[in-house]
N, C-alpha and C positions, 0 to 999 in steps of 0.2 A: 475379401481380401480387403487389404489395407489401403489406405490412398496412395497415391504415390508420393514417394517422399516424407512417405510421412513415417515420424521417432513416437517411443512411446512414451509419450513423459511419465516420470515419477514424482510429478507434482503438483498435488490440486486443491485448487482454492473450492469452496462452498458457499455460496454469497444465504445470508439473513434479513433479508427487507423490512424485517419488522424493528419501530421502536415506540416507547408508547408516547413519546412526544419527538417531532419532527425540530431539530435544534435549529437559530437564524441565522443560519452560515453552510447547511447543510444542502445540497446538490445532488448528493447520494440516491441511489433507485432505495427507497424506505416508502414504508406507508405507517402511517401513523393508528396505533389500534391499543386498547385495552387490556388486551388477551391474544398471544400468537399463538394464528395456527397452527400447531408443530405435529397434530398427526398429518394435514392436506400437506403440510411442508415438508414432512420425509415423502410423504406418497411419490408428492411434484420431481425433486431430485434423485428420488430414483428412477423415474422413468424416463427421467433425462441422460442418467448415466446411463442406463440399457439402452435407448435411444442412439447415442453416442456411437456407442462401443459399438456399436450392430452395423452405422454407418463408416466409422475410422479402421473396422474389420481387427479387433482386436481381440481374439477369440480365446485369450487367457485373463484372467487379473489383468491389472495392471499392478508391479511391483513400485508402490511409493516412496519418497522416503521423506517428504513431506507433506503436509493436510495440514490447511488456513481455514477453519472456522468463520468466518467474517461477515460484517455487517452495516448499518441497522445494529441490532444489540444481542448478536446471541443469543445474551444471559437472559435475554425475556421467554427462550422456546422452555427454561423449567428444568426440571431433576429426571432422567432417563431419557432425554434428546440424544447426546452423543453417547451412549452403549447402542437406541436405537441406530442412529445414522449407521457405524460402523459395524453394525449387523444389517442391513440395507446394503450399502456399500460391496461387502467382500465378496460377492457374485466378480463383481467387475473389481475391485483396486483392493488389495493387499498389504499391506504393512503390518509388522513387525513394532509393535507399544512400545517392546524397550531401544530400539533403532530410529522408530520416526520420530520428525520433531510437528507434532500435534500443538496447534497454535488454537487458539481461541479469543473471541473480543468479547471483552465484557462491560455495559458501565456498572461502576461503586451502588448503584442503589438498587442491582439487580441479582448484585454478586454477592450471596449469602454462604457463611460457611456452611450449609445442605449445599449447594451448589456446587461449590468448592471441592467440597469428597465427590462429588457425588461424577466430578466429569473426569478426576483423577483416579478414579476408579477404571471410570472407563475406557480408560488414555492418554491421557491430554497431559501432556506435560510440558505445556508453552502457552504464561496468558498474557492478552497483551491488557491495559486497566484504556481505558478511554477517561483520564482524569482533564485531562483540557489548561486545568486552571483553580488554586487554591483561593481566590478572590473569590468571597460571595457577591458584591455587584455584579462581575463579570461573568460567571456563571449561573446568575437570574436573569441577564442584559441576555446569553445565549440560550436559554431556556430549557440548559441543563438540572435535571429530578435530585439532582448531589449536591450537599454544601460543603461546605471546606472541610471539614471532619469525614467526609466520606470516603477520601483519597484513603485514610490511615482502616477502616473498619476494613475493605475490600482489602486491603496488602496486608492484615492479618487471616481473615479468613483464608486468600491463598496459605499464607506462610501454614495458617493450622494443618491445612489438609494436604501440605509435604513438597507445597510449587516452591522448587530454585531458580526456575528459572522465567522469572517477572516481568515484560517490558509495560514503562507504560507513555501516555500521550502525554505530549503540552502544547499548547500553542501559545504562538509569541506574534505581535504586530497588531493590539489590541484598539481599539481607540484612546487615544491619551485620554478622554474627559473621566471615561469610568476606573483613571488611578492604580490601577494593576502595576504592582515593582516583580517588574519580571525578573528582578536577582531573589527575589524572597520565594521566586514564584522556583526553581532554577533548583533553589536550597532546601526546599522542602521535599523536592523530589528526591533528591539526593539521599535525606530524612528516611526515605522509605526502602532504602537501600535496592534497589530496583535493579538486574542484569542488563537494562536496557533502554534505549529513550527514544524518543520518534516524535520527530517537534515536527510544527505545519504550521507554515507563514497564513495570517487568517489573509479569505480574499473576499469578495465579493461575486461569487456565482449570477449571471441572471437569470437563471432558476428560484432560488435561494428566495426568505424576506428578505438578508442581510440584501441582499446584491440591490431590492426592491429601494429599501432605506436609501444606498446610498443617490441611486439614479437618480431619490425626489430628490436631496439634501436636504435628507433629515441624518442622518448618520457619514462620520468622514473616519476613514483605515489613517492607522497609522502613519506617515509620510515616508521618504525615503532612506533616510538618514537614519529616523527612529529602529525602521527594520533590520536594516541591519547591521544595528549596532544592537539589538538585540539577540539577532541571529552571530553575532561574533560574540559576544559575551555569551553564549552558552556555547559556542565555542569554546570557547577561555575554559570557563568552570567544569566543561565536562570532561575535559582533555585530561586537568587537573586532578579532576576525579578520579582517571584511570580508564577513564571509559575510551575508547578506538573512535575514532567521526569516520566509520566508514564509507559512509554515502550523503550526496547529500543534506538527506536533514536524520539521518540515525546514527546513533553512539553506543556502542557495546562494549562490556569489559570485555575482555581478551577470551576467546572462546564463544563467546557467548553471540555474536552475531545473525540474526536471521537469518538462516537458510532461505527457506521459502522465497520469504520478498527477495533474496541476491538471486534468485534461478530467473530472474524480472528480467535484472540486470546483466546475464550471460547468453540473451539471445538463445537459451535452452530450450525447448517446449514443456508447455506449462496446459494443464486441464483446470475445465472448470464448468459449474456447474450453479444455477439460481440464477435472476434478475437480475438484470446486466452486465450481470459477468459476462468478464474477458480473458481467452485463451490464445496460444496461439502452437498452432499446429503447423511448424515450419513446411512449406512458405506460405501457408494459410492462416490469416489474424483473423480471429472476428468476435463480434462481442452480440451478447444478450438484448434480449426486449428489457424494457425497464419496470414497464409496472406487473404488480403481483397478479392481478385479472388475467390481462393479455398473455404471460408468461404460462399461467396453466391452462387455460383454452389451450395453446398452439399445442400443448404437451398431450390434451386430451385428444385434440385429432391424432397425432398420432406424430407428427411434426415436432425438428429440433427446433425452439424458442430461441430461433437468432433471427435479431433486426438486422444486420448488413457486417459482410468480412472483406476481405483486401487480400490478394499477395504478394508478397515480399521478394521484387526480384531482389539482382543482385547489387543491382543500383541501387536502391534501397539498404540492403540492409547493409551496405558496404556504408551510408553516411550514417547507422543506427550504430552502426559500432565506434564509431567517435562518437555522438551524445552518449551513447550506453559505459563508454570505456571511462569518461568525461566524470559522470555522475556519482563515478567512482573513486574509491582512491584505487584502485587499481591503474589508474590512468587510462594511459593512450599511448600503446607504441608507436615509437618512432620511425622504426623500420617501416612501418602497416605505412608510414604517412611519402605522400608528393614532395617533389624540394617546395615548394612554396605553402605544403603544410611547414616542412621544418620550420622553414621561416619565422612561422610566426613565434614561436619557443623561447627566442632570444626576448623578442619584446613581450610579448605576457612576462616572463621574468620582471625586468625589470617594472616592470606595474605591480609587483606583486600577487597577480592573477593567478602564478603557473610555475614550477616547478622541474627542473629533469636531472632525474634519478636513474642511473643505470640504462639507456635507450627510452626512457618510460617518461615523459608527459601528465601530470598528477595538478589539478587544479587545486587551487590553496583554498583556505576557507571564504576569504575575500570572491577569490576566482569562482568559487558559486553560488553566491550571490547573483554570477553575472553568467548563469551554467549555459540559458540557449542562444543567447548572445554568443560567447564566444563559441558553442557548439555549433552556430551558425555559419563563424566566419570561419574553422577549420575546414565544412565540409564542403565551403562555395571552393576550397582551393584543393579541391583533389581535383586528380590528372582529368577524370570522365566529366564533359561538358555538361552543362545543364539541362535535363529534360523539359520538353514544355509543355507535355504530355500534365508532369509529376506537377508543375510549375516549380522545378530547380531546387537546391536543399534548403531553402528559407521555408516553403509550403513542407518539406515530406519531414524534416527536424521538428515544426509544431507538427504535424498528423501525428507521428511518434511519439514524440509527450504529451500527445491527448486520448492516443488510444492506446498506451503502453501506461496510463495511468496506475497504481497500484490496485490491481483489482480488490484488497482488502479493505480500500478507505474509499 
């Protein structure tokens, strides 16, 4: 029988934990390898899907609306992998390739015309290209394996295979000493004519080489003013080009917003497979062990590879609703707010952080730069008292921000 309160997810994320090289900023669940063990990965995710279906009591295949294969570097798996993945998932997750949004991430150096055509034949209909920058010195500093010309080659491969829905990733906030021109990167991305752009502010994660460099004083990230200027420039340039800034880090042409990632910001359930993958089976949130070897070992023992989990109670869910609403252009409905929360709206409007339209408070791009702070402030004014056990709204919002980081990144 399904677990109490369990809803059948219509979104599935599958993590590929392999990269040819770990980038300097990367703290994700990846393992550097010259050749991806594709067959072993397929065996593992099929086993996890079977065990998960048994645990959740799904006695018929899930009817998926979205499938997202992220990493890591899914394009490192080679031809045939996506066909095989669809075949192995079929007993547990059914989807119509003509209706589902099936995204695969790719790095330019491993996304060839042959692979693009192979993915398209398998039913993949959306590609996310990890371009990051067009600046040669910055690419080398990050440890990327493609040069400035790699992005155009990858886009040509995608278009040649018939993909008409392509997203590109860009990173802002590089150290000033690298001399990267952010405006040039934005215009370079637009020249590729993508349907979607995702932005990532460079951060020094403790477990990444960049984190060690910054801690040791060997590197300095962009200061707060430069970081904010670049974010706001991206907002202006991409909106001018016709993109909708629908989430703090994401821009899509009308109708080309990521259906899969949007599920993470609505509180709907989603399933996830692979090392480090995060899933939400309301009210249960859980995440897998990060190491590939640990992941396979647990599955070989017939055990789901869960590292930890938490139950999201009513208070936590209410606080997350604030954070999730404010991070998208859907906003936060003031009809749900307490008097103290509604009193914040005029103040935020005066500062240019938000605007109220038809009873909904939406953050501006300037407000999104302060998202975590503003969400904590809004949550702290809820009618319900802070919980000492959970640490109050500040702790909950920070925990939510960490546990709900997009599994695809």
